[in-house]
C-alpha positions, -999 to +999 in steps of 0.1 A: -660-415+618-681-423+587-676-400+557-707-385+541-715-396+506-698-378+477-721-354+458-737-363+425-716-340+403-738-344+372-768-331+393-747-303+407-735-291+373-770-293+357-786-274+386-759-248+385-761-242+347-799-238+349-794-211+376-769-190+356-789-161+340-767-159+309-772-197+302-809-196+310-813-167+286-800-190+258-818-223+267-842-218+296-841-249+317-830-272+289-799-286+306-802-324+306-781-352+321-797-379+298-805-373+262-842-365+261-865-390+243-890-363+232-873-332+220-881-307+193-850-310+170-849-272+165-844-264+202-811-252+216-801-273+247-772-286+267-763-322+278-741-327+308-726-362+315-699-376+338-674-395+316-648-404+342-627-393+371-617-407+404-613-396+440-577-383+446-579-399+480-599-430+488-594-429+526-611-409+537-634-407+507-643-370+509-630-355+476-641-364+441-625-353+408-652-357+381-643-356+344-674-341+327-686-336+292-709-307+281-725-310+247-742-278+234-767-282+206-783-254+186-797-245+152-765-229+139-728-232+144-727-197+159-755-204+184-739-237+195-706-219+200-723-191+220-739-216+243-706-235+248-686-203+255-713-190+279-716-222+298-678-227+301-673-192+313-699-198+340-683-231+350-648-215+352-660-191+379-680-217+398-669-224+434-683-228+468-711-243+488-742-252+468-776-237+479-792-271+486-763-283+507-756-312+484-719-304+479-691-279+478-674-272+445-637-267+452-628-258+417-634-263+380-608-268+352-620-262+317-605-284+290-610-289+253-639-276+232-645-294+199-668-287+170-686-320+163-720-319+146-743-347+158-749-371+128-779-388+146-799-357+134-807-353+097-790-330+087-764-332+114-773-308+143-747-282+152-729-292+184-698-284+205-684-310+228-666-296+258-645-312+285-641-300+321-632-313+355-650-305+388-635-311+422-661-315+449-665-325+485-696-331+506-711-300+523-699-295+558-667-314+555-637-293+565-604-301+549-572-282+555-562-261+525-594-270+505-621-244+502 
């Protein structure tokens, strides 16, 4: 039996964060997976990237454990913190089948949150860098003991 492809976790996370009303209230739909080329430097936004991870099992290849990074940018330290805290709280509760049938989120583990202003902006733009892990499987794949 051929295994379905593993979901694109970056896409899942970006789509999910855009759908969370508390996150959308802070940044609208400005959740990116690639740093935008044209962006007003005063805007508050989030950047989601996969920075590592590996499938805990390679045969069958039906589970992925993605190590992710969330960067939250804002005009002030407090606003960057509020966005990071809101997004991480939403991610910590995230689990289940995704509405577009692209994957099933089995769980999220929130890691470190670091204050790290971005020096590519002049003056450095307030930013928090947050780590988290997402365990996913393709939609429709039933595995004993895994939601």
